[in-house]
PDB file of N, CA, C and O in Angstrom:
ATOM      1  N   MET A   1      -5.734   7.026  14.029  1.00  0.00           N
ATOM      2  CA  MET A   1      -5.041   6.604  15.214  1.00  0.00           C
ATOM      3  C   MET A   1      -3.793   5.826  14.786  1.00  0.00           C
ATOM      4  O   MET A   1      -3.883   4.635  14.489  1.00  0.00           O
ATOM      5  N   ASN A   2      -2.663   6.469  14.752  1.00  0.00           N
ATOM      6  CA  ASN A   2      -1.426   5.835  14.322  1.00  0.00           C
ATOM      7  C   ASN A   2      -0.497   5.490  15.476  1.00  0.00           C
ATOM      8  O   ASN A   2       0.521   4.829  15.272  1.00  0.00           O
ATOM      9  N   GLU A   3      -0.830   5.926  16.678  1.00  0.00           N
ATOM     10  CA  GLU A   3       0.038   5.636  17.799  1.00  0.00           C
ATOM     11  C   GLU A   3      -0.228   4.229  18.324  1.00  0.00           C
ATOM     12  O   GLU A   3      -1.335   3.705  18.196  1.00  0.00           O
ATOM     13  N   LYS A   4       0.790   3.629  18.910  1.00  0.00           N
ATOM     14  CA  LYS A   4       0.675   2.278  19.442  1.00  0.00           C
ATOM     15  C   LYS A   4      -0.281   2.243  20.622  1.00  0.00           C
ATOM     16  O   LYS A   4      -0.345   3.174  21.426  1.00  0.00           O
ATOM     17  N   VAL A   5      -1.012   1.157  20.705  1.00  0.00           N
ATOM     18  CA  VAL A   5      -1.895   0.907  21.836  1.00  0.00           C
ATOM     19  C   VAL A   5      -1.299  -0.286  22.578  1.00  0.00           C
ATOM     20  O   VAL A   5      -1.231  -1.391  22.041  1.00  0.00           O
ATOM     21  N   TYR A   6      -0.875  -0.056  23.794  1.00  0.00           N
ATOM     22  CA  TYR A   6      -0.252  -1.114  24.587  1.00  0.00           C
ATOM     23  C   TYR A   6      -1.310  -1.792  25.441  1.00  0.00           C
ATOM     24  O   TYR A   6      -2.133  -1.128  26.071  1.00  0.00           O
ATOM     25  N   MET A   7      -1.285  -3.111  25.458  1.00  0.00           N
ATOM     26  CA  MET A   7      -2.212  -3.855  26.301  1.00  0.00           C
ATOM     27  C   MET A   7      -1.658  -5.238  26.590  1.00  0.00           C
ATOM     28  O   MET A   7      -0.761  -5.728  25.905  1.00  0.00           O
ATOM     29  N   THR A   8      -2.208  -5.843  27.606  1.00  0.00           N
ATOM     30  CA  THR A   8      -1.791  -7.192  27.969  1.00  0.00           C
ATOM     31  C   THR A   8      -2.516  -8.196  27.067  1.00  0.00           C
ATOM     32  O   THR A   8      -3.489  -7.850  26.396  1.00  0.00           O
ATOM     33  N   ARG A   9      -2.047  -9.402  27.062  1.00  0.00           N
ATOM     34  CA  ARG A   9      -2.669 -10.474  26.267  1.00  0.00           C
ATOM     35  C   ARG A   9      -4.120 -10.678  26.719  1.00  0.00           C
ATOM     36  O   ARG A   9      -5.003 -10.897  25.890  1.00  0.00           O
ATOM     37  N   ASN A  10      -4.361 -10.606  28.017  1.00  0.00           N
ATOM     38  CA  ASN A  10      -5.703 -10.797  28.549  1.00  0.00           C
ATOM     39  C   ASN A  10      -6.668  -9.731  28.011  1.00  0.00           C
ATOM     40  O   ASN A  10      -7.785 -10.047  27.601  1.00  0.00           O
ATOM     41  N   CYS A  11      -6.236  -8.495  28.016  1.00  0.00           N
ATOM     42  CA  CYS A  11      -7.059  -7.397  27.490  1.00  0.00           C
ATOM     43  C   CYS A  11      -7.308  -7.587  25.993  1.00  0.00           C
ATOM     44  O   CYS A  11      -8.429  -7.407  25.518  1.00  0.00           O
ATOM     45  N   TYR A  12      -6.278  -7.946  25.268  1.00  0.00           N
ATOM     46  CA  TYR A  12      -6.400  -8.188  23.825  1.00  0.00           C
ATOM     47  C   TYR A  12      -7.447  -9.272  23.557  1.00  0.00           C
ATOM     48  O   TYR A  12      -8.300  -9.119  22.683  1.00  0.00           O
ATOM     49  N   ASN A  13      -7.374 -10.360  24.313  1.00  0.00           N
ATOM     50  CA  ASN A  13      -8.324 -11.458  24.135  1.00  0.00           C
ATOM     51  C   ASN A  13      -9.753 -11.032  24.437  1.00  0.00           C
ATOM     52  O   ASN A  13     -10.686 -11.483  23.771  1.00  0.00           O
ATOM     53  N   LYS A  14      -9.939 -10.163  25.439  1.00  0.00           N
ATOM     54  CA  LYS A  14     -11.282  -9.656  25.758  1.00  0.00           C
ATOM     55  C   LYS A  14     -11.845  -8.839  24.598  1.00  0.00           C
ATOM     56  O   LYS A  14     -13.024  -8.960  24.265  1.00  0.00           O
ATOM     57  N   LEU A  15     -11.006  -8.011  23.986  1.00  0.00           N
ATOM     58  CA  LEU A  15     -11.477  -7.195  22.865  1.00  0.00           C
ATOM     59  C   LEU A  15     -11.816  -8.063  21.651  1.00  0.00           C
ATOM     60  O   LEU A  15     -12.804  -7.809  20.962  1.00  0.00           O
ATOM     61  N   VAL A  16     -11.005  -9.079  21.394  1.00  0.00           N
ATOM     62  CA  VAL A  16     -11.285  -9.995  20.285  1.00  0.00           C
ATOM     63  C   VAL A  16     -12.608 -10.724  20.537  1.00  0.00           C
ATOM     64  O   VAL A  16     -13.406 -10.898  19.615  1.00  0.00           O
ATOM     65  N   LYS A  17     -12.841 -11.149  21.780  1.00  0.00           N
ATOM     66  CA  LYS A  17     -14.087 -11.834  22.117  1.00  0.00           C
ATOM     67  C   LYS A  17     -15.282 -10.891  21.944  1.00  0.00           C
ATOM     68  O   LYS A  17     -16.342 -11.310  21.479  1.00  0.00           O
ATOM     69  N   GLU A  18     -15.112  -9.620  22.319  1.00  0.00           N
ATOM     70  CA  GLU A  18     -16.190  -8.645  22.139  1.00  0.00           C
ATOM     71  C   GLU A  18     -16.516  -8.465  20.661  1.00  0.00           C
ATOM     72  O   GLU A  18     -17.688  -8.402  20.289  1.00  0.00           O
ATOM     73  N   ILE A  19     -15.498  -8.383  19.822  1.00  0.00           N
ATOM     74  CA  ILE A  19     -15.721  -8.262  18.378  1.00  0.00           C
ATOM     75  C   ILE A  19     -16.489  -9.472  17.859  1.00  0.00           C
ATOM     76  O   ILE A  19     -17.454  -9.324  17.109  1.00  0.00           O
ATOM     77  N   GLU A  20     -16.063 -10.663  18.254  1.00  0.00           N
ATOM     78  CA  GLU A  20     -16.737 -11.879  17.793  1.00  0.00           C
ATOM     79  C   GLU A  20     -18.188 -11.924  18.250  1.00  0.00           C
ATOM     80  O   GLU A  20     -19.068 -12.321  17.486  1.00  0.00           O
ATOM     81  N   THR A  21     -18.445 -11.518  19.496  1.00  0.00           N
ATOM     82  CA  THR A  21     -19.810 -11.506  20.016  1.00  0.00           C
ATOM     83  C   THR A  21     -20.678 -10.511  19.249  1.00  0.00           C
ATOM     84  O   THR A  21     -21.812 -10.818  18.880  1.00  0.00           O
ATOM     85  N   LEU A  22     -20.136  -9.320  19.015  1.00  0.00           N
ATOM     86  CA  LEU A  22     -20.903  -8.314  18.280  1.00  0.00           C
ATOM     87  C   LEU A  22     -21.188  -8.763  16.849  1.00  0.00           C
ATOM     88  O   LEU A  22     -22.309  -8.617  16.361  1.00  0.00           O
ATOM     89  N   GLN A  23     -20.170  -9.311  16.176  1.00  0.00           N
ATOM     90  CA  GLN A  23     -20.329  -9.689  14.771  1.00  0.00           C
ATOM     91  C   GLN A  23     -21.208 -10.914  14.578  1.00  0.00           C
ATOM     92  O   GLN A  23     -22.017 -10.953  13.650  1.00  0.00           O
ATOM     93  N   HIS A  24     -21.064 -11.906  15.433  1.00  0.00           N
ATOM     94  CA  HIS A  24     -21.697 -13.200  15.172  1.00  0.00           C
ATOM     95  C   HIS A  24     -22.944 -13.471  16.001  1.00  0.00           C
ATOM     96  O   HIS A  24     -23.691 -14.402  15.701  1.00  0.00           O
ATOM     97  N   GLU A  25     -23.181 -12.675  17.036  1.00  0.00           N
ATOM     98  CA  GLU A  25     -24.363 -12.907  17.858  1.00  0.00           C
ATOM     99  C   GLU A  25     -25.300 -11.703  17.874  1.00  0.00           C
ATOM    100  O   GLU A  25     -26.450 -11.793  17.446  1.00  0.00           O
ATOM    101  N   GLU A  26     -24.796 -10.575  18.373  1.00  0.00           N
ATOM    102  CA  GLU A  26     -25.677  -9.431  18.591  1.00  0.00           C
ATOM    103  C   GLU A  26     -26.134  -8.771  17.293  1.00  0.00           C
ATOM    104  O   GLU A  26     -27.324  -8.505  17.125  1.00  0.00           O
ATOM    105  N   ARG A  27     -25.204  -8.503  16.371  1.00  0.00           N
ATOM    106  CA  ARG A  27     -25.572  -7.811  15.135  1.00  0.00           C
ATOM    107  C   ARG A  27     -26.589  -8.598  14.304  1.00  0.00           C
ATOM    108  O   ARG A  27     -27.556  -8.007  13.824  1.00  0.00           O
ATOM    109  N   PRO A  28     -26.403  -9.927  14.116  1.00  0.00           N
ATOM    110  CA  PRO A  28     -27.413 -10.668  13.339  1.00  0.00           C
ATOM    111  C   PRO A  28     -28.817 -10.621  13.966  1.00  0.00           C
ATOM    112  O   PRO A  28     -29.816 -10.581  13.249  1.00  0.00           O
ATOM    113  N   LYS A  29     -28.886 -10.628  15.302  1.00  0.00           N
ATOM    114  CA  LYS A  29     -30.196 -10.543  15.958  1.00  0.00           C
ATOM    115  C   LYS A  29     -30.858  -9.194  15.685  1.00  0.00           C
ATOM    116  O   LYS A  29     -32.057  -9.126  15.413  1.00  0.00           O
ATOM    117  N   VAL A  30     -30.070  -8.123  15.759  1.00  0.00           N
ATOM    118  CA  VAL A  30     -30.619  -6.784  15.528  1.00  0.00           C
ATOM    119  C   VAL A  30     -31.024  -6.624  14.063  1.00  0.00           C
ATOM    120  O   VAL A  30     -32.054  -6.018  13.769  1.00  0.00           O
ATOM    121  N   VAL A  31     -30.224  -7.161  13.144  1.00  0.00           N
ATOM    122  CA  VAL A  31     -30.570  -7.095  11.717  1.00  0.00           C
ATOM    123  C   VAL A  31     -31.893  -7.819  11.473  1.00  0.00           C
ATOM    124  O   VAL A  31     -32.728  -7.343  10.703  1.00  0.00           O
ATOM    125  N   GLU A  32     -32.084  -8.954  12.117  1.00  0.00           N
ATOM    126  CA  GLU A  32     -33.333  -9.703  11.968  1.00  0.00           C
ATOM    127  C   GLU A  32     -34.513  -8.897  12.509  1.00  0.00           C
ATOM    128  O   GLU A  32     -35.580  -8.865  11.897  1.00  0.00           O
ATOM    129  N   LEU A  33     -34.316  -8.243  13.666  1.00  0.00           N
ATOM    130  CA  LEU A  33     -35.367  -7.408  14.251  1.00  0.00           C
ATOM    131  C   LEU A  33     -35.711  -6.242  13.339  1.00  0.00           C
ATOM    132  O   LEU A  33     -36.889  -5.949  13.132  1.00  0.00           O
ATOM    133  N   VAL A  34     -34.706  -5.574  12.790  1.00  0.00           N
ATOM    134  CA  VAL A  34     -34.938  -4.432  11.903  1.00  0.00           C
ATOM    135  C   VAL A  34     -35.658  -4.886  10.635  1.00  0.00           C
ATOM    136  O   VAL A  34     -36.562  -4.205  10.149  1.00  0.00           O
ATOM    137  N   SER A  35     -35.258  -6.023  10.111  1.00  0.00           N
ATOM    138  CA  SER A  35     -35.903  -6.551   8.912  1.00  0.00           C
ATOM    139  C   SER A  35     -37.381  -6.854   9.179  1.00  0.00           C
ATOM    140  O   SER A  35     -38.247  -6.528   8.367  1.00  0.00           O
ATOM    141  N   TRP A  36     -37.652  -7.471  10.311  1.00  0.00           N
ATOM    142  CA  TRP A  36     -39.031  -7.772  10.678  1.00  0.00           C
ATOM    143  C   TRP A  36     -39.825  -6.473  10.873  1.00  0.00           C
ATOM    144  O   TRP A  36     -40.948  -6.347  10.384  1.00  0.00           O
ATOM    145  N   ALA A  37     -39.236  -5.519  11.586  1.00  0.00           N
ATOM    146  CA  ALA A  37     -39.920  -4.252  11.867  1.00  0.00           C
ATOM    147  C   ALA A  37     -40.168  -3.458  10.589  1.00  0.00           C
ATOM    148  O   ALA A  37     -41.195  -2.792  10.461  1.00  0.00           O
ATOM    149  N   ALA A  38     -39.231  -3.526   9.641  1.00  0.00           N
ATOM    150  CA  ALA A  38     -39.402  -2.795   8.386  1.00  0.00           C
ATOM    151  C   ALA A  38     -40.589  -3.344   7.588  1.00  0.00           C
ATOM    152  O   ALA A  38     -41.238  -2.612   6.840  1.00  0.00           O
ATOM    153  N   GLY A  39     -40.855  -4.616   7.755  1.00  0.00           N
ATOM    154  CA  GLY A  39     -41.977  -5.227   7.044  1.00  0.00           C
ATOM    155  C   GLY A  39     -43.328  -4.898   7.647  1.00  0.00           C
ATOM    156  O   GLY A  39     -44.360  -5.261   7.083  1.00  0.00           O
ATOM    157  N   ASN A  40     -43.340  -4.215   8.788  1.00  0.00           N
ATOM    158  CA  ASN A  40     -44.603  -3.894   9.456  1.00  0.00           C
ATOM    159  C   ASN A  40     -45.226  -2.586   8.993  1.00  0.00           C
ATOM    160  O   ASN A  40     -46.235  -2.158   9.554  1.00  0.00           O
ATOM    161  N   GLY A  41     -44.661  -1.951   7.998  1.00  0.00           N
ATOM    162  CA  GLY A  41     -45.277  -0.738   7.467  1.00  0.00           C
ATOM    163  C   GLY A  41     -44.528   0.528   7.826  1.00  0.00           C
ATOM    164  O   GLY A  41     -43.304   0.593   7.709  1.00  0.00           O
ATOM    165  N   ASP A  42     -45.270   1.538   8.265  1.00  0.00           N
ATOM    166  CA  ASP A  42     -44.752   2.882   8.515  1.00  0.00           C
ATOM    167  C   ASP A  42     -43.551   2.850   9.457  1.00  0.00           C
ATOM    168  O   ASP A  42     -43.679   2.531  10.639  1.00  0.00           O
ATOM    169  N   ARG A  43     -42.396   3.183   8.918  1.00  0.00           N
ATOM    170  CA  ARG A  43     -41.162   3.128   9.698  1.00  0.00           C
ATOM    171  C   ARG A  43     -40.977   4.343  10.594  1.00  0.00           C
ATOM    172  O   ARG A  43     -40.235   4.279  11.573  1.00  0.00           O
ATOM    173  N   SER A  44     -41.638   5.445  10.276  1.00  0.00           N
ATOM    174  CA  SER A  44     -41.433   6.679  11.045  1.00  0.00           C
ATOM    175  C   SER A  44     -42.000   6.571  12.466  1.00  0.00           C
ATOM    176  O   SER A  44     -41.547   7.285  13.360  1.00  0.00           O
ATOM    177  N   GLU A  45     -42.969   5.703  12.684  1.00  0.00           N
ATOM    178  CA  GLU A  45     -43.563   5.545  14.008  1.00  0.00           C
ATOM    179  C   GLU A  45     -43.352   4.134  14.558  1.00  0.00           C
ATOM    180  O   GLU A  45     -44.020   3.727  15.509  1.00  0.00           O
ATOM    181  N   ASN A  46     -42.440   3.407  13.969  1.00  0.00           N
ATOM    182  CA  ASN A  46     -42.192   2.034  14.374  1.00  0.00           C
ATOM    183  C   ASN A  46     -41.007   2.005  15.348  1.00  0.00           C
ATOM    184  O   ASN A  46     -39.853   2.125  14.936  1.00  0.00           O
ATOM    185  N   GLY A  47     -41.304   1.847  16.630  1.00  0.00           N
ATOM    186  CA  GLY A  47     -40.279   1.881  17.666  1.00  0.00           C
ATOM    187  C   GLY A  47     -39.223   0.808  17.499  1.00  0.00           C
ATOM    188  O   GLY A  47     -38.037   1.064  17.708  1.00  0.00           O
ATOM    189  N   ASP A  48     -39.642  -0.395  17.123  1.00  0.00           N
ATOM    190  CA  ASP A  48     -38.679  -1.483  16.926  1.00  0.00           C
ATOM    191  C   ASP A  48     -37.703  -1.148  15.804  1.00  0.00           C
ATOM    192  O   ASP A  48     -36.506  -1.412  15.918  1.00  0.00           O
ATOM    193  N   TYR A  49     -38.202  -0.582  14.747  1.00  0.00           N
ATOM    194  CA  TYR A  49     -37.351  -0.217  13.611  1.00  0.00           C
ATOM    195  C   TYR A  49     -36.387   0.904  13.997  1.00  0.00           C
ATOM    196  O   TYR A  49     -35.189   0.820  13.723  1.00  0.00           O
ATOM    197  N   ILE A  50     -36.905   1.942  14.625  1.00  0.00           N
ATOM    198  CA  ILE A  50     -36.071   3.089  15.002  1.00  0.00           C
ATOM    199  C   ILE A  50     -34.997   2.665  16.002  1.00  0.00           C
ATOM    200  O   ILE A  50     -33.826   3.009  15.843  1.00  0.00           O
ATOM    201  N   TYR A  51     -35.397   1.914  17.036  1.00  0.00           N
ATOM    202  CA  TYR A  51     -34.423   1.454  18.021  1.00  0.00           C
ATOM    203  C   TYR A  51     -33.400   0.523  17.375  1.00  0.00           C
ATOM    204  O   TYR A  51     -32.203   0.620  17.643  1.00  0.00           O
ATOM    205  N   GLY A  52     -33.886  -0.380  16.521  1.00  0.00           N
ATOM    206  CA  GLY A  52     -32.990  -1.337  15.862  1.00  0.00           C
ATOM    207  C   GLY A  52     -31.940  -0.649  15.000  1.00  0.00           C
ATOM    208  O   GLY A  52     -30.766  -1.017  15.038  1.00  0.00           O
ATOM    209  N   LYS A  53     -32.353   0.343  14.226  1.00  0.00           N
ATOM    210  CA  LYS A  53     -31.394   1.080  13.390  1.00  0.00           C
ATOM    211  C   LYS A  53     -30.371   1.815  14.259  1.00  0.00           C
ATOM    212  O   LYS A  53     -29.183   1.851  13.938  1.00  0.00           O
ATOM    213  N   LYS A  54     -30.842   2.395  15.353  1.00  0.00           N
ATOM    214  CA  LYS A  54     -29.933   3.088  16.266  1.00  0.00           C
ATOM    215  C   LYS A  54     -28.931   2.099  16.864  1.00  0.00           C
ATOM    216  O   LYS A  54     -27.738   2.387  16.953  1.00  0.00           O
ATOM    217  N   ARG A  55     -29.425   0.943  17.268  1.00  0.00           N
ATOM    218  CA  ARG A  55     -28.547  -0.075  17.859  1.00  0.00           C
ATOM    219  C   ARG A  55     -27.545  -0.588  16.830  1.00  0.00           C
ATOM    220  O   ARG A  55     -26.393  -0.851  17.178  1.00  0.00           O
ATOM    221  N   LEU A  56     -27.955  -0.736  15.578  1.00  0.00           N
ATOM    222  CA  LEU A  56     -27.029  -1.153  14.521  1.00  0.00           C
ATOM    223  C   LEU A  56     -25.906  -0.143  14.340  1.00  0.00           C
ATOM    224  O   LEU A  56     -24.747  -0.524  14.174  1.00  0.00           O
ATOM    225  N   ARG A  57     -26.241   1.138  14.372  1.00  0.00           N
ATOM    226  CA  ARG A  57     -25.203   2.178  14.266  1.00  0.00           C
ATOM    227  C   ARG A  57     -24.230   2.097  15.437  1.00  0.00           C
ATOM    228  O   ARG A  57     -23.022   2.261  15.262  1.00  0.00           O
ATOM    229  N   GLN A  58     -24.764   1.841  16.641  1.00  0.00           N
ATOM    230  CA  GLN A  58     -23.895   1.719  17.811  1.00  0.00           C
ATOM    231  C   GLN A  58     -22.959   0.515  17.680  1.00  0.00           C
ATOM    232  O   GLN A  58     -21.769   0.616  17.977  1.00  0.00           O
ATOM    233  N   ILE A  59     -23.490  -0.599  17.243  1.00  0.00           N
ATOM    234  CA  ILE A  59     -22.683  -1.815  17.072  1.00  0.00           C
ATOM    235  C   ILE A  59     -21.606  -1.583  16.019  1.00  0.00           C
ATOM    236  O   ILE A  59     -20.441  -1.917  16.236  1.00  0.00           O
ATOM    237  N   ASP A  60     -21.990  -1.013  14.880  1.00  0.00           N
ATOM    238  CA  ASP A  60     -21.021  -0.763  13.813  1.00  0.00           C
ATOM    239  C   ASP A  60     -19.935   0.209  14.260  1.00  0.00           C
ATOM    240  O   ASP A  60     -18.765   0.043  13.913  1.00  0.00           O
ATOM    241  N   SER A  61     -20.320   1.215  15.025  1.00  0.00           N
ATOM    242  CA  SER A  61     -19.350   2.175  15.547  1.00  0.00           C
ATOM    243  C   SER A  61     -18.378   1.493  16.500  1.00  0.00           C
ATOM    244  O   SER A  61     -17.172   1.736  16.438  1.00  0.00           O
ATOM    245  N   ARG A  62     -18.888   0.654  17.367  1.00  0.00           N
ATOM    246  CA  ARG A  62     -18.030  -0.071  18.320  1.00  0.00           C
ATOM    247  C   ARG A  62     -17.096  -1.034  17.585  1.00  0.00           C
ATOM    248  O   ARG A  62     -15.921  -1.144  17.935  1.00  0.00           O
ATOM    249  N   LEU A  63     -17.608  -1.724  16.579  1.00  0.00           N
ATOM    250  CA  LEU A  63     -16.768  -2.638  15.795  1.00  0.00           C
ATOM    251  C   LEU A  63     -15.647  -1.882  15.095  1.00  0.00           C
ATOM    252  O   LEU A  63     -14.511  -2.353  15.053  1.00  0.00           O
ATOM    253  N   HIS A  64     -15.959  -0.716  14.548  1.00  0.00           N
ATOM    254  CA  HIS A  64     -14.949   0.102  13.883  1.00  0.00           C
ATOM    255  C   HIS A  64     -13.876   0.538  14.884  1.00  0.00           C
ATOM    256  O   HIS A  64     -12.682   0.440  14.602  1.00  0.00           O
ATOM    257  N   PHE A  65     -14.302   1.014  16.039  1.00  0.00           N
ATOM    258  CA  PHE A  65     -13.373   1.450  17.081  1.00  0.00           C
ATOM    259  C   PHE A  65     -12.456   0.301  17.511  1.00  0.00           C
ATOM    260  O   PHE A  65     -11.239   0.469  17.590  1.00  0.00           O
ATOM    261  N   LEU A  66     -13.043  -0.858  17.787  1.00  0.00           N
ATOM    262  CA  LEU A  66     -12.254  -2.002  18.245  1.00  0.00           C
ATOM    263  C   LEU A  66     -11.279  -2.477  17.169  1.00  0.00           C
ATOM    264  O   LEU A  66     -10.139  -2.829  17.473  1.00  0.00           O
ATOM    265  N   SER A  67     -11.720  -2.487  15.928  1.00  0.00           N
ATOM    266  CA  SER A  67     -10.845  -2.922  14.831  1.00  0.00           C
ATOM    267  C   SER A  67      -9.639  -2.004  14.695  1.00  0.00           C
ATOM    268  O   SER A  67      -8.510  -2.473  14.545  1.00  0.00           O
ATOM    269  N   LYS A  68      -9.875  -0.698  14.747  1.00  0.00           N
ATOM    270  CA  LYS A  68      -8.765   0.259  14.658  1.00  0.00           C
ATOM    271  C   LYS A  68      -7.829   0.114  15.852  1.00  0.00           C
ATOM    272  O   LYS A  68      -6.610   0.204  15.706  1.00  0.00           O
ATOM    273  N   ARG A  69      -8.391  -0.107  17.013  1.00  0.00           N
ATOM    274  CA  ARG A  69      -7.584  -0.263  18.221  1.00  0.00           C
ATOM    275  C   ARG A  69      -6.694  -1.509  18.108  1.00  0.00           C
ATOM    276  O   ARG A  69      -5.512  -1.458  18.447  1.00  0.00           O
ATOM    277  N   LEU A  70      -7.249  -2.605  17.640  1.00  0.00           N
ATOM    278  CA  LEU A  70      -6.477  -3.840  17.542  1.00  0.00           C
ATOM    279  C   LEU A  70      -5.440  -3.783  16.424  1.00  0.00           C
ATOM    280  O   LEU A  70      -4.420  -4.470  16.487  1.00  0.00           O
ATOM    281  N   ASP A  71      -5.697  -2.961  15.393  1.00  0.00           N
ATOM    282  CA  ASP A  71      -4.721  -2.814  14.307  1.00  0.00           C
ATOM    283  C   ASP A  71      -3.409  -2.210  14.810  1.00  0.00           C
ATOM    284  O   ASP A  71      -2.342  -2.507  14.273  1.00  0.00           O
ATOM    285  N   ASN A  72      -3.486  -1.369  15.831  1.00  0.00           N
ATOM    286  CA  ASN A  72      -2.305  -0.669  16.336  1.00  0.00           C
ATOM    287  C   ASN A  72      -1.835  -1.199  17.688  1.00  0.00           C
ATOM    288  O   ASN A  72      -1.110  -0.514  18.410  1.00  0.00           O
ATOM    289  N   THR A  73      -2.244  -2.401  18.024  1.00  0.00           N
ATOM    290  CA  THR A  73      -1.933  -2.957  19.333  1.00  0.00           C
ATOM    291  C   THR A  73      -0.538  -3.563  19.389  1.00  0.00           C
ATOM    292  O   THR A  73      -0.094  -4.257  18.475  1.00  0.00           O
ATOM    293  N   GLU A  74       0.126  -3.278  20.482  1.00  0.00           N
ATOM    294  CA  GLU A  74       1.366  -3.973  20.812  1.00  0.00           C
ATOM    295  C   GLU A  74       1.121  -4.668  22.149  1.00  0.00           C
ATOM    296  O   GLU A  74       0.859  -4.021  23.163  1.00  0.00           O
ATOM    297  N   ILE A  75       1.210  -5.986  22.130  1.00  0.00           N
ATOM    298  CA  ILE A  75       0.925  -6.763  23.329  1.00  0.00           C
ATOM    299  C   ILE A  75       2.169  -6.794  24.210  1.00  0.00           C
ATOM    300  O   ILE A  75       3.268  -7.120  23.761  1.00  0.00           O
ATOM    301  N   ILE A  76       1.965  -6.446  25.469  1.00  0.00           N
ATOM    302  CA  ILE A  76       3.045  -6.427  26.449  1.00  0.00           C
ATOM    303  C   ILE A  76       2.850  -7.608  27.396  1.00  0.00           C
ATOM    304  O   ILE A  76       1.776  -7.784  27.972  1.00  0.00           O
ATOM    305  N   ASP A  77       3.886  -8.402  27.548  1.00  0.00           N
ATOM    306  CA  ASP A  77       3.857  -9.519  28.483  1.00  0.00           C
ATOM    307  C   ASP A  77       4.550  -9.071  29.770  1.00  0.00           C
ATOM    308  O   ASP A  77       5.763  -8.861  29.770  1.00  0.00           O
ATOM    309  N   PRO A  78       3.798  -8.920  30.869  1.00  0.00           N
ATOM    310  CA  PRO A  78       4.402  -8.451  32.118  1.00  0.00           C
ATOM    311  C   PRO A  78       5.556  -9.332  32.608  1.00  0.00           C
ATOM    312  O   PRO A  78       6.430  -8.861  33.335  1.00  0.00           O
ATOM    313  N   GLU A  79       5.559 -10.583  32.219  1.00  0.00           N
ATOM    314  CA  GLU A  79       6.636 -11.492  32.636  1.00  0.00           C
ATOM    315  C   GLU A  79       7.964 -11.137  31.967  1.00  0.00           C
ATOM    316  O   GLU A  79       9.029 -11.440  32.505  1.00  0.00           O
ATOM    317  N   ASN A  80       7.907 -10.502  30.805  1.00  0.00           N
ATOM    318  CA  ASN A  80       9.124 -10.208  30.051  1.00  0.00           C
ATOM    319  C   ASN A  80       9.579  -8.752  30.156  1.00  0.00           C
ATOM    320  O   ASN A  80      10.492  -8.335  29.443  1.00  0.00           O
ATOM    321  N   VAL A  81       8.954  -7.986  31.034  1.00  0.00           N
ATOM    322  CA  VAL A  81       9.343  -6.587  31.199  1.00  0.00           C
ATOM    323  C   VAL A  81      10.611  -6.533  32.050  1.00  0.00           C
ATOM    324  O   VAL A  81      10.695  -7.179  33.094  1.00  0.00           O
ATOM    325  N   ASN A  82      11.584  -5.766  31.599  1.00  0.00           N
ATOM    326  CA  ASN A  82      12.841  -5.599  32.319  1.00  0.00           C
ATOM    327  C   ASN A  82      12.559  -5.001  33.694  1.00  0.00           C
ATOM    328  O   ASN A  82      11.866  -3.989  33.801  1.00  0.00           O
ATOM    329  N   ALA A  83      13.091  -5.621  34.741  1.00  0.00           N
ATOM    330  CA  ALA A  83      12.826  -5.186  36.111  1.00  0.00           C
ATOM    331  C   ALA A  83      13.341  -3.784  36.392  1.00  0.00           C
ATOM    332  O   ALA A  83      12.873  -3.142  37.332  1.00  0.00           O
ATOM    333  N   SER A  84      14.283  -3.293  35.611  1.00  0.00           N
ATOM    334  CA  SER A  84      14.825  -1.959  35.873  1.00  0.00           C
ATOM    335  C   SER A  84      14.026  -0.855  35.181  1.00  0.00           C
ATOM    336  O   SER A  84      14.275   0.326  35.422  1.00  0.00           O
ATOM    337  N   ASP A  85      13.067  -1.224  34.323  1.00  0.00           N
ATOM    338  CA  ASP A  85      12.241  -0.237  33.620  1.00  0.00           C
ATOM    339  C   ASP A  85      10.907  -0.035  34.323  1.00  0.00           C
ATOM    340  O   ASP A  85      10.302  -0.984  34.821  1.00  0.00           O
ATOM    341  N   ILE A  86      10.466   1.193  34.356  1.00  0.00           N
ATOM    342  CA  ILE A  86       9.118   1.485  34.839  1.00  0.00           C
ATOM    343  C   ILE A  86       8.332   1.950  33.628  1.00  0.00           C
ATOM    344  O   ILE A  86       8.523   3.060  33.130  1.00  0.00           O
ATOM    345  N   ARG A  87       7.446   1.082  33.164  1.00  0.00           N
ATOM    346  CA  ARG A  87       6.619   1.377  31.994  1.00  0.00           C
ATOM    347  C   ARG A  87       5.392   0.490  32.027  1.00  0.00           C
ATOM    348  O   ARG A  87       5.192  -0.266  32.978  1.00  0.00           O
ATOM    349  N   PHE A  88       4.576   0.579  31.003  1.00  0.00           N
ATOM    350  CA  PHE A  88       3.350  -0.188  30.954  1.00  0.00           C
ATOM    351  C   PHE A  88       3.658  -1.673  31.132  1.00  0.00           C
ATOM    352  O   PHE A  88       4.552  -2.205  30.473  1.00  0.00           O
ATOM    353  N   GLY A  89       2.935  -2.332  32.004  1.00  0.00           N
ATOM    354  CA  GLY A  89       3.093  -3.760  32.213  1.00  0.00           C
ATOM    355  C   GLY A  89       4.072  -4.104  33.325  1.00  0.00           C
ATOM    356  O   GLY A  89       4.153  -5.261  33.737  1.00  0.00           O
ATOM    357  N   ALA A  90       4.811  -3.127  33.814  1.00  0.00           N
ATOM    358  CA  ALA A  90       5.783  -3.393  34.860  1.00  0.00           C
ATOM    359  C   ALA A  90       5.099  -3.363  36.229  1.00  0.00           C
ATOM    360  O   ALA A  90       4.131  -2.633  36.442  1.00  0.00           O
ATOM    361  N   THR A  91       5.620  -4.165  37.137  1.00  0.00           N
ATOM    362  CA  THR A  91       5.163  -4.145  38.520  1.00  0.00           C
ATOM    363  C   THR A  91       6.209  -3.420  39.339  1.00  0.00           C
ATOM    364  O   THR A  91       7.385  -3.786  39.343  1.00  0.00           O
ATOM    365  N   VAL A  92       5.764  -2.385  40.031  1.00  0.00           N
ATOM    366  CA  VAL A  92       6.674  -1.572  40.825  1.00  0.00           C
ATOM    367  C   VAL A  92       6.410  -1.807  42.294  1.00  0.00           C
ATOM    368  O   VAL A  92       5.268  -1.718  42.745  1.00  0.00           O
ATOM    369  N   ILE A  93       7.458  -2.109  43.048  1.00  0.00           N
ATOM    370  CA  ILE A  93       7.335  -2.322  44.481  1.00  0.00           C
ATOM    371  C   ILE A  93       8.131  -1.219  45.179  1.00  0.00           C
ATOM    372  O   ILE A  93       9.316  -1.029  44.909  1.00  0.00           O
ATOM    373  N   LEU A  94       7.468  -0.502  46.071  1.00  0.00           N
ATOM    374  CA  LEU A  94       8.133   0.567  46.834  1.00  0.00           C
ATOM    375  C   LEU A  94       8.471   0.085  48.212  1.00  0.00           C
ATOM    376  O   LEU A  94       9.034   0.837  49.008  1.00  0.00           O
TER     377      LEU A  94
END
């Protein structure tokens, strides 16, 4: 993904908060659950282990997506958009 991703500061902050929540809250809890479930023996029939591994893949995939998105972000401030331009972040009154 090499094209620019345009977003407002508010949207950018929401994505950063989501990354922080996934990395520092949700992922450690799931890792702990998977570790506990793995210690219970047969993993092929262990629902906690199977679900936990699946959830870890989902979290890692989302973190990768968000990181790539933020790497190519250009923040648009609607207050600084030229009134004569119609583009992302502009308010149009008809």
